[in-house]
Steps between C-alpha positions, in 0.01 A plus 500: 500500500673245281785641296446236233190686377484803274626783725520870412731743681436873476748743656421872520722727707542319830187287465494136389179328389488126438202336329441143395305384196215742429498678837417870518685730738365836606788683668567851614852632539538765767826687459415748773349764272159623606322588179221681686745724683692583183177562308380738771826696494498519119134606493567784746799616295314494169203688645727788602705559185268759344676796664840405357653592167436233238865386480524464878177300515624277217829446686314381808281272289812350342648430845175333607492285185860384548437426868185299436662310213802407709301402811277275289802283419586199715854642537495880466825665390644689795674750271175603330321539833793701636471728195130549575578608855766739368258646245227552760723726713489806268129442446449567870615858443268532201211371714566763768169676565295192410503312831316186387733461202814556709381257767424227248828546315667447838283190556604368157867546592445320830313221322794442264778517763467143640566363151833680459657424837 
């Protein structure tokens, strides 16, 4: 590729794309987050909130929203993810008696942990 031609550099997170002239690049950035796994965990949590008080269910939904928002970023903020893990802990007590909910809250915590170490 000759550098004397029209060259475009695109940097996103840790990924660099270089295109010359009118080239098209189709790229996927894999930052280690499995969207399918996270979606499955979230789905199982949301399906089991009906037995909780409204404010507790809303608290769990807020944690999920923050987690998903942060993990969608190319460089998630460790402090926000750490807060999510901290906030999930008391929800485990609230989920006592709803095994699927408790199990999936635990899975969500475990899913987040590699990003805060």
